[in-house]
Wavefront OBJ file of the C-alpha trace (Angstrom):
o trace
v 74.410 61.706 -3.725
v 77.601 63.358 -4.820
v 80.526 61.209 -5.899
v 83.942 62.040 -4.601
v 86.500 62.586 -7.357
v 88.510 59.505 -6.557
v 85.333 57.373 -6.516
v 84.176 58.853 -9.829
v 87.526 58.004 -11.415
v 87.240 54.411 -10.097
v 83.716 54.040 -11.476
v 84.753 55.479 -14.844
v 87.699 53.073 -15.067
v 85.482 50.153 -13.946
v 83.029 50.975 -16.745
v 85.617 51.950 -19.253
v 87.571 48.716 -18.738
v 84.544 46.691 -19.608
v 82.401 48.448 -22.140
v 80.958 46.902 -25.265
v 80.365 49.305 -28.102
v 76.877 48.101 -28.963
v 75.066 48.782 -25.743
v 77.349 50.460 -23.109
v 78.686 53.222 -25.311
v 75.104 53.964 -26.504
v 73.662 53.971 -23.022
v 76.303 56.244 -21.562
v 75.868 58.711 -24.474
v 72.095 58.678 -23.892
v 72.629 59.356 -20.162
v 74.956 62.221 -20.906
v 72.340 63.705 -23.306
v 69.671 63.377 -20.649
v 71.965 64.898 -17.945
v 72.566 67.846 -20.235
v 68.804 68.359 -20.581
v 68.338 68.487 -16.785
v 67.417 71.744 -15.189
v 67.353 70.689 -11.524
v 69.119 68.445 -9.021
v 66.348 65.806 -8.934
v 66.796 65.140 -12.653
v 70.581 65.113 -12.327
v 70.331 62.702 -9.404
v 68.151 60.347 -11.395
v 70.615 60.181 -14.286
v 73.494 59.690 -11.882
v 71.651 56.809 -10.175
v 70.996 55.234 -13.597
v 74.711 55.476 -14.421
v 75.746 53.877 -11.101
v 73.296 51.093 -11.736
v 74.890 50.518 -15.087
v 78.306 50.301 -13.501
v 77.016 47.741 -10.958
v 75.726 45.568 -13.828
v 79.250 45.049 -15.151
v 80.056 45.256 -18.859
v 82.065 43.290 -21.447
v 85.461 44.504 -22.414
v 85.364 46.970 -25.310
v 87.927 48.432 -27.623
v 90.122 51.443 -26.841
v 87.784 53.577 -28.951
v 84.837 52.378 -26.917
v 86.535 53.248 -23.677
v 87.553 56.653 -25.011
v 83.947 57.390 -26.054
v 82.585 56.292 -22.678
v 85.175 58.515 -20.902
v 84.213 61.490 -23.102
v 80.454 61.030 -22.521
v 81.004 60.401 -18.806
v 82.925 63.628 -18.523
v 80.213 65.540 -20.381
v 77.561 63.899 -18.153
v 79.415 64.930 -14.912
v 79.744 68.549 -16.145
v 75.988 68.696 -16.902
v 75.072 67.053 -13.633
v 77.111 69.705 -11.738
v 75.449 72.508 -13.708
v 71.990 71.128 -13.057
v 72.614 70.772 -9.335
v 73.877 74.320 -9.023
v 71.224 75.878 -11.390
v 68.830 76.637 -8.539
v 71.407 77.856 -6.063
v 71.516 81.526 -5.240
v 74.930 83.132 -5.253
v 76.293 83.695 -1.803
v 76.601 87.256 -0.632
v 80.012 88.636 0.282
l 1 2 3 4 5 6 7 8 9 10 11 12 13 14 15 16 17 18 19 20 21 22 23 24 25 26 27 28 29 30 31 32 33 34 35 36 37 38 39 40 41 42 43 44 45 46 47 48 49 50 51 52 53 54 55 56 57 58 59 60 61 62 63 64 65 66 67 68 69 70 71 72 73 74 75 76 77 78 79 80 81 82 83 84 85 86 87 88 89 90 91 92 93 94
């Protein structure tokens, strides 16, 4: 369930354009924290699915600071998801 770069940017903008500090910023930060604790692809996929569900819910418009924080946590979450998905892969031989 990998997201293409263009799609990920769209999803980030959709969430970022409508986040409310109280709940959305908090939830995305918590998801990023959980993604960074993942050690395998199954865990990473579960966090990603939760994020996509949040995006589908739609959010209220937030401040620029809210959107900046969501973007920062989303980026951290994506990095951690990628690491978790590749953690079990063996390096390819030349």
